[in-house]
ChimeraX commands (.cxc) that place a marker at each C-alpha (Angstrom):
marker #1 position -169.11,63.10,-14.27 radius 0.5
marker #1 position -170.46,63.08,-10.61 radius 0.5
marker #1 position -167.21,64.14,-8.67 radius 0.5
marker #1 position -163.97,66.02,-9.16 radius 0.5
marker #1 position -161.44,65.82,-6.28 radius 0.5
marker #1 position -158.78,68.48,-6.30 radius 0.5
marker #1 position -155.58,68.26,-4.24 radius 0.5
marker #1 position -152.87,70.92,-4.08 radius 0.5
marker #1 position -149.48,69.47,-3.01 radius 0.5
marker #1 position -146.29,71.05,-1.80 radius 0.5
marker #1 position -143.65,68.72,-0.52 radius 0.5
marker #1 position -146.01,66.31,1.31 radius 0.5
marker #1 position -145.34,63.18,-0.82 radius 0.5
marker #1 position -145.88,60.59,1.78 radius 0.5
marker #1 position -149.04,62.11,3.07 radius 0.5
marker #1 position -150.29,62.61,-0.52 radius 0.5
marker #1 position -149.81,58.92,-1.33 radius 0.5
marker #1 position -151.79,57.93,1.73 radius 0.5
marker #1 position -154.51,60.47,0.99 radius 0.5
marker #1 position -154.82,59.12,-2.63 radius 0.5
marker #1 position -154.93,55.50,-1.46 radius 0.5
marker #1 position -157.71,56.26,0.97 radius 0.5
marker #1 position -159.80,57.94,-1.76 radius 0.5
marker #1 position -159.53,54.77,-3.95 radius 0.5
marker #1 position -160.10,52.41,-1.04 radius 0.5
marker #1 position -162.98,54.21,0.71 radius 0.5
marker #1 position -164.91,56.15,-2.02 radius 0.5
marker #1 position -167.23,53.49,-3.74 radius 0.5
marker #1 position -168.44,55.09,-7.00 radius 0.5
marker #1 position -166.27,54.86,-10.07 radius 0.5
marker #1 position -167.64,58.07,-11.80 radius 0.5
marker #1 position -165.02,60.41,-10.41 radius 0.5
marker #1 position -161.65,62.05,-11.28 radius 0.5
marker #1 position -158.63,63.24,-9.23 radius 0.5
marker #1 position -156.55,66.13,-10.14 radius 0.5
marker #1 position -153.30,66.88,-8.30 radius 0.5
marker #1 position -151.63,70.26,-8.68 radius 0.5
marker #1 position -148.00,70.15,-7.51 radius 0.5
marker #1 position -146.48,73.49,-6.47 radius 0.5
marker #1 position -142.87,72.69,-7.55 radius 0.5
marker #1 position -142.25,70.04,-4.77 radius 0.5
marker #1 position -138.82,68.86,-4.23 radius 0.5
marker #1 position -139.58,65.60,-2.43 radius 0.5
marker #1 position -140.36,63.55,-5.66 radius 0.5
marker #1 position -144.14,64.04,-5.23 radius 0.5
marker #1 position -144.92,64.32,-8.93 radius 0.5
marker #1 position -142.78,61.29,-9.81 radius 0.5
marker #1 position -144.70,59.29,-7.15 radius 0.5
marker #1 position -148.02,60.38,-8.51 radius 0.5
marker #1 position -147.12,59.51,-12.10 radius 0.5
marker #1 position -145.78,56.05,-11.07 radius 0.5
marker #1 position -148.28,54.94,-8.46 radius 0.5
marker #1 position -151.43,56.74,-9.83 radius 0.5
marker #1 position -151.13,56.99,-13.49 radius 0.5
marker #1 position -154.83,57.62,-13.87 radius 0.5
marker #1 position -154.66,60.87,-11.99 radius 0.5
marker #1 position -154.48,64.15,-13.95 radius 0.5
marker #1 position -151.23,65.90,-12.71 radius 0.5
marker #1 position -150.45,69.49,-13.14 radius 0.5
marker #1 position -146.80,70.39,-12.44 radius 0.5
marker #1 position -146.09,74.03,-11.68 radius 0.5
marker #1 position -142.50,75.36,-12.07 radius 0.5
marker #1 position -142.88,77.51,-8.88 radius 0.5
marker #1 position -145.04,77.57,-5.75 radius 0.5
marker #1 position -148.24,79.27,-7.12 radius 0.5
marker #1 position -149.95,79.37,-3.69 radius 0.5
marker #1 position -153.13,77.51,-2.62 radius 0.5
marker #1 position -155.64,79.82,-4.46 radius 0.5
marker #1 position -154.09,79.84,-7.99 radius 0.5
marker #1 position -153.19,76.15,-7.88 radius 0.5
marker #1 position -156.72,75.15,-6.98 radius 0.5
marker #1 position -157.98,77.42,-9.70 radius 0.5
marker #1 position -155.86,75.66,-12.21 radius 0.5
marker #1 position -157.64,72.46,-11.46 radius 0.5
marker #1 position -161.12,74.08,-11.18 radius 0.5
marker #1 position -160.74,75.30,-14.78 radius 0.5
marker #1 position -160.36,71.83,-16.22 radius 0.5
marker #1 position -162.49,69.63,-13.79 radius 0.5
marker #1 position -165.61,68.03,-15.12 radius 0.5
marker #1 position -167.56,66.95,-11.97 radius 0.5
marker #1 position -171.09,68.04,-11.01 radius 0.5
marker #1 position -169.41,68.31,-7.56 radius 0.5
marker #1 position -166.00,69.52,-6.74 radius 0.5
marker #1 position -164.14,68.45,-3.58 radius 0.5
marker #1 position -161.20,70.66,-2.53 radius 0.5
marker #1 position -159.03,68.40,-0.40 radius 0.5
marker #1 position -155.68,68.83,1.46 radius 0.5
marker #1 position -153.05,66.08,0.97 radius 0.5
marker #1 position -152.77,65.50,4.75 radius 0.5
marker #1 position -156.17,63.95,4.93 radius 0.5
marker #1 position -157.19,60.31,5.08 radius 0.5
marker #1 position -160.75,59.68,3.80 radius 0.5
marker #1 position -162.78,57.30,5.90 radius 0.5
marker #1 position -165.44,54.99,4.59 radius 0.5
marker #1 position -168.65,56.76,3.25 radius 0.5
marker #1 position -167.34,60.16,4.18 radius 0.5
marker #1 position -167.65,61.70,0.68 radius 0.5
marker #1 position -170.86,59.76,-0.11 radius 0.5
marker #1 position -172.51,61.29,2.97 radius 0.5
marker #1 position -171.50,64.83,1.95 radius 0.5
marker #1 position -172.65,64.26,-1.55 radius 0.5
marker #1 position -175.97,62.77,-0.50 radius 0.5
marker #1 position -176.63,65.79,1.81 radius 0.5
marker #1 position -175.87,68.38,-0.96 radius 0.5
marker #1 position -177.88,66.50,-3.48 radius 0.5
marker #1 position -181.10,66.69,-1.39 radius 0.5
marker #1 position -180.72,70.09,-0.01 radius 0.5
marker #1 position -181.22,72.89,-2.53 radius 0.5
marker #1 position -180.23,75.59,-0.16 radius 0.5
marker #1 position -176.75,73.96,0.60 radius 0.5
marker #1 position -173.95,75.30,-1.48 radius 0.5
marker #1 position -171.04,73.52,0.17 radius 0.5
marker #1 position -170.32,71.07,2.89 radius 0.5
marker #1 position -167.43,70.30,5.21 radius 0.5
marker #1 position -166.18,67.18,7.08 radius 0.5
marker #1 position -165.66,66.10,10.52 radius 0.5
marker #1 position -161.82,66.11,11.34 radius 0.5
marker #1 position -160.22,63.53,13.40 radius 0.5
marker #1 position -156.85,63.37,14.91 radius 0.5
marker #1 position -154.71,60.18,13.99 radius 0.5
marker #1 position -155.68,58.71,17.39 radius 0.5
marker #1 position -159.41,59.01,16.47 radius 0.5
marker #1 position -160.32,61.96,18.78 radius 0.5
marker #1 position -162.15,64.85,17.32 radius 0.5
marker #1 position -160.36,67.96,16.11 radius 0.5
marker #1 position -162.21,70.88,17.55 radius 0.5
marker #1 position -159.98,73.88,17.57 radius 0.5
marker #1 position -159.38,76.18,14.70 radius 0.5
marker #1 position -161.39,74.87,11.81 radius 0.5
marker #1 position -165.14,75.74,12.03 radius 0.5
marker #1 position -164.77,79.43,13.11 radius 0.5
marker #1 position -167.21,82.15,13.18 radius 0.5
marker #1 position -167.12,84.80,10.53 radius 0.5
marker #1 position -164.34,87.36,11.13 radius 0.5
marker #1 position -165.27,90.33,13.04 radius 0.5
marker #1 position -163.64,93.22,14.89 radius 0.5
marker #1 position -164.70,91.65,18.13 radius 0.5
marker #1 position -163.17,88.33,17.16 radius 0.5
marker #1 position -159.86,89.97,16.35 radius 0.5
marker #1 position -159.77,91.89,19.75 radius 0.5
marker #1 position -160.71,88.96,21.78 radius 0.5
marker #1 position -158.88,86.16,20.12 radius 0.5
marker #1 position -156.15,87.52,17.89 radius 0.5
marker #1 position -154.48,89.45,20.57 radius 0.5
marker #1 position -152.99,88.89,24.11 radius 0.5
marker #1 position -156.51,88.98,25.41 radius 0.5
marker #1 position -156.94,85.50,23.88 radius 0.5
marker #1 position -155.21,84.16,27.05 radius 0.5
marker #1 position -158.25,85.42,29.01 radius 0.5
marker #1 position -161.22,84.84,26.75 radius 0.5
marker #1 position -160.40,81.37,25.49 radius 0.5
marker #1 position -161.33,80.13,28.92 radius 0.5
marker #1 position -165.03,81.39,28.57 radius 0.5
marker #1 position -166.98,78.82,26.51 radius 0.5
marker #1 position -169.93,81.02,25.93 radius 0.5
marker #1 position -167.77,83.84,24.47 radius 0.5
marker #1 position -165.70,81.41,22.35 radius 0.5
marker #1 position -168.81,79.76,20.94 radius 0.5
marker #1 position -170.36,83.08,20.06 radius 0.5
marker #1 position -167.44,84.98,18.52 radius 0.5
marker #1 position -164.66,82.40,17.95 radius 0.5
marker #1 position -165.65,78.94,16.69 radius 0.5
marker #1 position -168.36,76.31,16.56 radius 0.5
marker #1 position -167.90,73.62,19.12 radius 0.5
marker #1 position -170.80,71.33,18.09 radius 0.5
marker #1 position -168.99,68.45,16.46 radius 0.5
marker #1 position -171.79,65.79,16.89 radius 0.5
marker #1 position -174.65,67.17,14.78 radius 0.5
marker #1 position -175.05,68.39,11.21 radius 0.5
marker #1 position -175.67,72.13,11.12 radius 0.5
marker #1 position -175.23,75.39,9.19 radius 0.5
marker #1 position -171.84,77.02,9.77 radius 0.5
marker #1 position -170.30,80.33,8.91 radius 0.5
marker #1 position -167.41,79.01,7.06 radius 0.5
marker #1 position -165.83,75.79,6.02 radius 0.5
marker #1 position -162.06,75.04,6.35 radius 0.5
marker #1 position -160.19,74.95,3.01 radius 0.5
marker #1 position -158.71,71.52,4.00 radius 0.5
marker #1 position -162.03,69.87,2.77 radius 0.5
marker #1 position -164.72,71.78,0.97 radius 0.5
marker #1 position -167.36,69.84,-1.10 radius 0.5
marker #1 position -169.02,72.35,-3.50 radius 0.5
marker #1 position -171.87,72.24,-6.14 radius 0.5
marker #1 position -170.86,72.92,-9.79 radius 0.5
marker #1 position -173.63,75.62,-9.99 radius 0.5
marker #1 position -172.05,77.33,-7.01 radius 0.5
marker #1 position -168.61,77.41,-8.64 radius 0.5
marker #1 position -170.27,78.82,-11.86 radius 0.5
marker #1 position -171.85,81.62,-10.03 radius 0.5
marker #1 position -169.13,82.60,-7.49 radius 0.5
marker #1 position -166.00,81.49,-9.27 radius 0.5
marker #1 position -163.02,79.82,-7.60 radius 0.5
marker #1 position -160.67,81.20,-5.07 radius 0.5
marker #1 position -159.46,84.79,-5.12 radius 0.5
marker #1 position -155.87,84.56,-6.33 radius 0.5
marker #1 position -154.90,87.72,-4.34 radius 0.5
marker #1 position -154.68,85.44,-1.41 radius 0.5
marker #1 position -151.47,83.29,-1.51 radius 0.5
marker #1 position -152.36,81.17,1.49 radius 0.5
marker #1 position -154.69,81.65,4.37 radius 0.5
marker #1 position -158.24,83.31,4.38 radius 0.5
marker #1 position -158.85,82.41,0.73 radius 0.5
marker #1 position -161.23,79.81,2.02 radius 0.5
marker #1 position -162.97,82.31,4.35 radius 0.5
marker #1 position -163.29,84.67,1.42 radius 0.5
marker #1 position -164.85,81.94,-0.74 radius 0.5
marker #1 position -167.37,80.96,1.91 radius 0.5
marker #1 position -168.32,84.65,2.35 radius 0.5
marker #1 position -168.97,84.87,-1.45 radius 0.5
marker #1 position -170.88,81.64,-1.45 radius 0.5
marker #1 position -173.25,82.89,1.38 radius 0.5
marker #1 position -173.63,86.25,-0.36 radius 0.5
marker #1 position -174.82,84.43,-3.48 radius 0.5
marker #1 position -177.64,82.85,-1.43 radius 0.5
marker #1 position -176.43,79.53,-0.48 radius 0.5
marker #1 position -175.82,77.98,3.00 radius 0.5
marker #1 position -172.77,76.16,4.35 radius 0.5
marker #1 position -173.05,73.11,6.34 radius 0.5
marker #1 position -170.94,70.91,8.60 radius 0.5
marker #1 position -171.44,67.14,8.18 radius 0.5
marker #1 position -170.75,65.14,11.31 radius 0.5
marker #1 position -171.20,61.80,9.48 radius 0.5
marker #1 position -168.27,62.59,6.99 radius 0.5
marker #1 position -165.27,61.60,9.12 radius 0.5
marker #1 position -161.62,62.22,7.80 radius 0.5
marker #1 position -158.33,61.97,9.56 radius 0.5
marker #1 position -156.56,65.32,9.33 radius 0.5
marker #1 position -152.81,65.68,10.17 radius 0.5
marker #1 position -152.92,69.44,9.67 radius 0.5
marker #1 position -150.31,71.90,8.65 radius 0.5
marker #1 position -147.92,69.55,7.13 radius 0.5
marker #1 position -146.96,71.71,4.20 radius 0.5
marker #1 position -145.68,74.41,6.51 radius 0.5
marker #1 position -143.42,72.24,8.69 radius 0.5
marker #1 position -140.22,73.67,7.06 radius 0.5
marker #1 position -141.61,77.33,7.00 radius 0.5
marker #1 position -140.35,79.36,9.96 radius 0.5
marker #1 position -142.85,80.77,12.39 radius 0.5
marker #1 position -142.15,84.30,11.32 radius 0.5
marker #1 position -143.14,83.78,7.71 radius 0.5
marker #1 position -146.26,82.05,8.99 radius 0.5
marker #1 position -147.25,85.14,10.91 radius 0.5
marker #1 position -146.80,87.45,7.82 radius 0.5
marker #1 position -148.79,85.16,5.67 radius 0.5
marker #1 position -151.60,84.58,8.10 radius 0.5
marker #1 position -152.23,88.24,9.15 radius 0.5
marker #1 position -151.67,89.50,5.58 radius 0.5
marker #1 position -154.58,87.12,4.62 radius 0.5
marker #1 position -156.69,88.36,7.49 radius 0.5
marker #1 position -156.33,92.06,6.66 radius 0.5
marker #1 position -156.85,91.41,2.89 radius 0.5
marker #1 position -160.14,89.78,3.80 radius 0.5
marker #1 position -161.19,92.74,5.86 radius 0.5
marker #1 position -160.06,95.22,3.15 radius 0.5
marker #1 position -162.09,93.33,0.48 radius 0.5
marker #1 position -165.24,92.42,2.43 radius 0.5
marker #1 position -165.66,94.91,5.21 radius 0.5
marker #1 position -165.94,98.66,5.59 radius 0.5
marker #1 position -162.99,100.97,5.53 radius 0.5
marker #1 position -163.55,101.66,9.27 radius 0.5
marker #1 position -163.43,97.86,10.14 radius 0.5
marker #1 position -160.28,97.50,8.07 radius 0.5
marker #1 position -158.66,100.38,9.80 radius 0.5
marker #1 position -159.79,99.05,13.23 radius 0.5
marker #1 position -158.55,95.46,12.31 radius 0.5
marker #1 position -155.12,96.75,11.18 radius 0.5
marker #1 position -154.80,98.89,14.31 radius 0.5
marker #1 position -155.61,96.22,16.78 radius 0.5
marker #1 position -153.18,93.78,15.11 radius 0.5
marker #1 position -150.47,96.42,15.00 radius 0.5
marker #1 position -150.85,97.47,18.67 radius 0.5
marker #1 position -150.87,93.80,19.73 radius 0.5
marker #1 position -147.66,93.21,17.74 radius 0.5
marker #1 position -146.05,96.24,19.40 radius 0.5
marker #1 position -147.02,94.86,22.86 radius 0.5
marker #1 position -145.83,91.31,22.23 radius 0.5
marker #1 position -142.60,92.47,20.58 radius 0.5
marker #1 position -141.91,94.60,23.51 radius 0.5
marker #1 position -142.52,91.83,25.92 radius 0.5
marker #1 position -140.39,89.33,24.14 radius 0.5
marker #1 position -137.60,91.75,23.71 radius 0.5
marker #1 position -137.52,92.33,27.48 radius 0.5
marker #1 position -137.67,88.56,28.21 radius 0.5
marker #1 position -135.19,87.69,25.42 radius 0.5
marker #1 position -132.14,87.41,27.75 radius 0.5
marker #1 position -134.00,84.92,30.01 radius 0.5
marker #1 position -135.54,82.73,27.31 radius 0.5
marker #1 position -132.60,80.82,25.86 radius 0.5
marker #1 position -134.60,77.88,24.39 radius 0.5
marker #1 position -137.09,80.23,22.61 radius 0.5
marker #1 position -134.54,82.74,21.26 radius 0.5
marker #1 position -134.47,81.36,17.76 radius 0.5
marker #1 position -138.21,81.31,17.40 radius 0.5
marker #1 position -138.74,84.62,19.14 radius 0.5
marker #1 position -135.97,86.33,16.91 radius 0.5
marker #1 position -137.91,85.27,13.68 radius 0.5
marker #1 position -141.21,86.20,15.18 radius 0.5
marker #1 position -140.00,89.61,16.41 radius 0.5
marker #1 position -138.43,90.33,12.98 radius 0.5
marker #1 position -141.63,89.22,11.15 radius 0.5
marker #1 position -143.86,91.44,13.28 radius 0.5
marker #1 position -141.65,94.49,12.76 radius 0.5
marker #1 position -141.94,93.99,9.07 radius 0.5
marker #1 position -145.60,93.60,9.27 radius 0.5
marker #1 position -145.91,96.86,11.29 radius 0.5
marker #1 position -143.61,98.66,8.90 radius 0.5
marker #1 position -145.79,97.75,5.91 radius 0.5
marker #1 position -149.23,97.90,7.55 radius 0.5
marker link #1:1,2 radius 0.2
marker link #1:2,3 radius 0.2
marker link #1:3,4 radius 0.2
marker link #1:4,5 radius 0.2
marker link #1:5,6 radius 0.2
marker link #1:6,7 radius 0.2
marker link #1:7,8 radius 0.2
marker link #1:8,9 radius 0.2
marker link #1:9,10 radius 0.2
marker link #1:10,11 radius 0.2
marker link #1:11,12 radius 0.2
marker link #1:12,13 radius 0.2
marker link #1:13,14 radius 0.2
marker link #1:14,15 radius 0.2
marker link #1:15,16 radius 0.2
marker link #1:16,17 radius 0.2
marker link #1:17,18 radius 0.2
marker link #1:18,19 radius 0.2
marker link #1:19,20 radius 0.2
marker link #1:20,21 radius 0.2
marker link #1:21,22 radius 0.2
marker link #1:22,23 radius 0.2
marker link #1:23,24 radius 0.2
marker link #1:24,25 radius 0.2
marker link #1:25,26 radius 0.2
marker link #1:26,27 radius 0.2
marker link #1:27,28 radius 0.2
marker link #1:28,29 radius 0.2
marker link #1:29,30 radius 0.2
marker link #1:30,31 radius 0.2
marker link #1:31,32 radius 0.2
marker link #1:32,33 radius 0.2
marker link #1:33,34 radius 0.2
marker link #1:34,35 radius 0.2
marker link #1:35,36 radius 0.2
marker link #1:36,37 radius 0.2
marker link #1:37,38 radius 0.2
marker link #1:38,39 radius 0.2
marker link #1:39,40 radius 0.2
marker link #1:40,41 radius 0.2
marker link #1:41,42 radius 0.2
marker link #1:42,43 radius 0.2
marker link #1:43,44 radius 0.2
marker link #1:44,45 radius 0.2
marker link #1:45,46 radius 0.2
marker link #1:46,47 radius 0.2
marker link #1:47,48 radius 0.2
marker link #1:48,49 radius 0.2
marker link #1:49,50 radius 0.2
marker link #1:50,51 radius 0.2
marker link #1:51,52 radius 0.2
marker link #1:52,53 radius 0.2
marker link #1:53,54 radius 0.2
marker link #1:54,55 radius 0.2
marker link #1:55,56 radius 0.2
marker link #1:56,57 radius 0.2
marker link #1:57,58 radius 0.2
marker link #1:58,59 radius 0.2
marker link #1:59,60 radius 0.2
marker link #1:60,61 radius 0.2
marker link #1:61,62 radius 0.2
marker link #1:62,63 radius 0.2
marker link #1:63,64 radius 0.2
marker link #1:64,65 radius 0.2
marker link #1:65,66 radius 0.2
marker link #1:66,67 radius 0.2
marker link #1:67,68 radius 0.2
marker link #1:68,69 radius 0.2
marker link #1:69,70 radius 0.2
marker link #1:70,71 radius 0.2
marker link #1:71,72 radius 0.2
marker link #1:72,73 radius 0.2
marker link #1:73,74 radius 0.2
marker link #1:74,75 radius 0.2
marker link #1:75,76 radius 0.2
marker link #1:76,77 radius 0.2
marker link #1:77,78 radius 0.2
marker link #1:78,79 radius 0.2
marker link #1:79,80 radius 0.2
marker link #1:80,81 radius 0.2
marker link #1:81,82 radius 0.2
marker link #1:82,83 radius 0.2
marker link #1:83,84 radius 0.2
marker link #1:84,85 radius 0.2
marker link #1:85,86 radius 0.2
marker link #1:86,87 radius 0.2
marker link #1:87,88 radius 0.2
marker link #1:88,89 radius 0.2
marker link #1:89,90 radius 0.2
marker link #1:90,91 radius 0.2
marker link #1:91,92 radius 0.2
marker link #1:92,93 radius 0.2
marker link #1:93,94 radius 0.2
marker link #1:94,95 radius 0.2
marker link #1:95,96 radius 0.2
marker link #1:96,97 radius 0.2
marker link #1:97,98 radius 0.2
marker link #1:98,99 radius 0.2
marker link #1:99,100 radius 0.2
marker link #1:100,101 radius 0.2
marker link #1:101,102 radius 0.2
marker link #1:102,103 radius 0.2
marker link #1:103,104 radius 0.2
marker link #1:104,105 radius 0.2
marker link #1:105,106 radius 0.2
marker link #1:106,107 radius 0.2
marker link #1:107,108 radius 0.2
marker link #1:108,109 radius 0.2
marker link #1:109,110 radius 0.2
marker link #1:110,111 radius 0.2
marker link #1:111,112 radius 0.2
marker link #1:112,113 radius 0.2
marker link #1:113,114 radius 0.2
marker link #1:114,115 radius 0.2
marker link #1:115,116 radius 0.2
marker link #1:116,117 radius 0.2
marker link #1:117,118 radius 0.2
marker link #1:118,119 radius 0.2
marker link #1:119,120 radius 0.2
marker link #1:120,121 radius 0.2
marker link #1:121,122 radius 0.2
marker link #1:122,123 radius 0.2
marker link #1:123,124 radius 0.2
marker link #1:124,125 radius 0.2
marker link #1:125,126 radius 0.2
marker link #1:126,127 radius 0.2
marker link #1:127,128 radius 0.2
marker link #1:128,129 radius 0.2
marker link #1:129,130 radius 0.2
marker link #1:130,131 radius 0.2
marker link #1:131,132 radius 0.2
marker link #1:132,133 radius 0.2
marker link #1:133,134 radius 0.2
marker link #1:134,135 radius 0.2
marker link #1:135,136 radius 0.2
marker link #1:136,137 radius 0.2
marker link #1:137,138 radius 0.2
marker link #1:138,139 radius 0.2
marker link #1:139,140 radius 0.2
marker link #1:140,141 radius 0.2
marker link #1:141,142 radius 0.2
marker link #1:142,143 radius 0.2
marker link #1:143,144 radius 0.2
marker link #1:144,145 radius 0.2
marker link #1:145,146 radius 0.2
marker link #1:146,147 radius 0.2
marker link #1:147,148 radius 0.2
marker link #1:148,149 radius 0.2
marker link #1:149,150 radius 0.2
marker link #1:150,151 radius 0.2
marker link #1:151,152 radius 0.2
marker link #1:152,153 radius 0.2
marker link #1:153,154 radius 0.2
marker link #1:154,155 radius 0.2
marker link #1:155,156 radius 0.2
marker link #1:156,157 radius 0.2
marker link #1:157,158 radius 0.2
marker link #1:158,159 radius 0.2
marker link #1:159,160 radius 0.2
marker link #1:160,161 radius 0.2
marker link #1:161,162 radius 0.2
marker link #1:162,163 radius 0.2
marker link #1:163,164 radius 0.2
marker link #1:164,165 radius 0.2
marker link #1:165,166 radius 0.2
marker link #1:166,167 radius 0.2
marker link #1:167,168 radius 0.2
marker link #1:168,169 radius 0.2
marker link #1:169,170 radius 0.2
marker link #1:170,171 radius 0.2
marker link #1:171,172 radius 0.2
marker link #1:172,173 radius 0.2
marker link #1:173,174 radius 0.2
marker link #1:174,175 radius 0.2
marker link #1:175,176 radius 0.2
marker link #1:176,177 radius 0.2
marker link #1:177,178 radius 0.2
marker link #1:178,179 radius 0.2
marker link #1:179,180 radius 0.2
marker link #1:180,181 radius 0.2
marker link #1:181,182 radius 0.2
marker link #1:182,183 radius 0.2
marker link #1:183,184 radius 0.2
marker link #1:184,185 radius 0.2
marker link #1:185,186 radius 0.2
marker link #1:186,187 radius 0.2
marker link #1:187,188 radius 0.2
marker link #1:188,189 radius 0.2
marker link #1:189,190 radius 0.2
marker link #1:190,191 radius 0.2
marker link #1:191,192 radius 0.2
marker link #1:192,193 radius 0.2
marker link #1:193,194 radius 0.2
marker link #1:194,195 radius 0.2
marker link #1:195,196 radius 0.2
marker link #1:196,197 radius 0.2
marker link #1:197,198 radius 0.2
marker link #1:198,199 radius 0.2
marker link #1:199,200 radius 0.2
marker link #1:200,201 radius 0.2
marker link #1:201,202 radius 0.2
marker link #1:202,203 radius 0.2
marker link #1:203,204 radius 0.2
marker link #1:204,205 radius 0.2
marker link #1:205,206 radius 0.2
marker link #1:206,207 radius 0.2
marker link #1:207,208 radius 0.2
marker link #1:208,209 radius 0.2
marker link #1:209,210 radius 0.2
marker link #1:210,211 radius 0.2
marker link #1:211,212 radius 0.2
marker link #1:212,213 radius 0.2
marker link #1:213,214 radius 0.2
marker link #1:214,215 radius 0.2
marker link #1:215,216 radius 0.2
marker link #1:216,217 radius 0.2
marker link #1:217,218 radius 0.2
marker link #1:218,219 radius 0.2
marker link #1:219,220 radius 0.2
marker link #1:220,221 radius 0.2
marker link #1:221,222 radius 0.2
marker link #1:222,223 radius 0.2
marker link #1:223,224 radius 0.2
marker link #1:224,225 radius 0.2
marker link #1:225,226 radius 0.2
marker link #1:226,227 radius 0.2
marker link #1:227,228 radius 0.2
marker link #1:228,229 radius 0.2
marker link #1:229,230 radius 0.2
marker link #1:230,231 radius 0.2
marker link #1:231,232 radius 0.2
marker link #1:232,233 radius 0.2
marker link #1:233,234 radius 0.2
marker link #1:234,235 radius 0.2
marker link #1:235,236 radius 0.2
marker link #1:236,237 radius 0.2
marker link #1:237,238 radius 0.2
marker link #1:238,239 radius 0.2
marker link #1:239,240 radius 0.2
marker link #1:240,241 radius 0.2
marker link #1:241,242 radius 0.2
marker link #1:242,243 radius 0.2
marker link #1:243,244 radius 0.2
marker link #1:244,245 radius 0.2
marker link #1:245,246 radius 0.2
marker link #1:246,247 radius 0.2
marker link #1:247,248 radius 0.2
marker link #1:248,249 radius 0.2
marker link #1:249,250 radius 0.2
marker link #1:250,251 radius 0.2
marker link #1:251,252 radius 0.2
marker link #1:252,253 radius 0.2
marker link #1:253,254 radius 0.2
marker link #1:254,255 radius 0.2
marker link #1:255,256 radius 0.2
marker link #1:256,257 radius 0.2
marker link #1:257,258 radius 0.2
marker link #1:258,259 radius 0.2
marker link #1:259,260 radius 0.2
marker link #1:260,261 radius 0.2
marker link #1:261,262 radius 0.2
marker link #1:262,263 radius 0.2
marker link #1:263,264 radius 0.2
marker link #1:264,265 radius 0.2
marker link #1:265,266 radius 0.2
marker link #1:266,267 radius 0.2
marker link #1:267,268 radius 0.2
marker link #1:268,269 radius 0.2
marker link #1:269,270 radius 0.2
marker link #1:270,271 radius 0.2
marker link #1:271,272 radius 0.2
marker link #1:272,273 radius 0.2
marker link #1:273,274 radius 0.2
marker link #1:274,275 radius 0.2
marker link #1:275,276 radius 0.2
marker link #1:276,277 radius 0.2
marker link #1:277,278 radius 0.2
marker link #1:278,279 radius 0.2
marker link #1:279,280 radius 0.2
marker link #1:280,281 radius 0.2
marker link #1:281,282 radius 0.2
marker link #1:282,283 radius 0.2
marker link #1:283,284 radius 0.2
marker link #1:284,285 radius 0.2
marker link #1:285,286 radius 0.2
marker link #1:286,287 radius 0.2
marker link #1:287,288 radius 0.2
marker link #1:288,289 radius 0.2
marker link #1:289,290 radius 0.2
marker link #1:290,291 radius 0.2
marker link #1:291,292 radius 0.2
marker link #1:292,293 radius 0.2
marker link #1:293,294 radius 0.2
marker link #1:294,295 radius 0.2
marker link #1:295,296 radius 0.2
marker link #1:296,297 radius 0.2
marker link #1:297,298 radius 0.2
marker link #1:298,299 radius 0.2
marker link #1:299,300 radius 0.2
marker link #1:300,301 radius 0.2
marker link #1:301,302 radius 0.2
marker link #1:302,303 radius 0.2
marker link #1:303,304 radius 0.2
marker link #1:304,305 radius 0.2
marker link #1:305,306 radius 0.2
marker link #1:306,307 radius 0.2
marker link #1:307,308 radius 0.2
view
């Protein structure tokens, strides 16, 4: 079988339906399979998949297993020579998958490829997806209050934060987990996602291992997909997002960097949280519209600092 498409779903039924329709409408070859792993959705997603797409392999988990473990469940049973990890909030455009497959097929040094993300209005999504490899400088400049300054310097952003070339195919440091097409031989050598990550930075870790094994990662500008982004987390409060994101970031540094780098990363994040919490506590009486969000965020940061 040429291709396996793996989609992990958690309460995004309507988006998932549109994603699946776009696959069958816009991917031409018939030699492929789709595997949906549902993480105990409460919105009727599994029922919709079984009714509207009976040909799809559906794995129904009894609890939310997280992104890494759920993807690995499908990776273990998929049969494709190529495996596409895909988020349910993506709409495949014509020839997008074919162009990525063709590129990987003719480039032996390429282990994985990523797509060009578009907003629903057709504009290009530039921010936050094709980032540079994590570093202490990146954390200091872009994960702290200093971000308010350095995000306005394109040269520094391009070097330490993210790749801003969306118009050409080129090698990248990492590919966002929302859409990663990988060769079977790469999976066999590097394995799937590290299940120590629940969500966030499991894709960064995977890309690091792929590069360490000798393959390169590429961005394919001619593989266009509409990406709605972050839809699974609409009902997750901002405080929990903070905990999950920074826990993933520190886990990545602990696993893949030196003890010194891990200590510095943890220290920078902790100090920044102390500064931000102090500022928000002082401003709290004057920020009536933001109090609910700030309260959750302040509480989450204190928990993070306590456990760091």
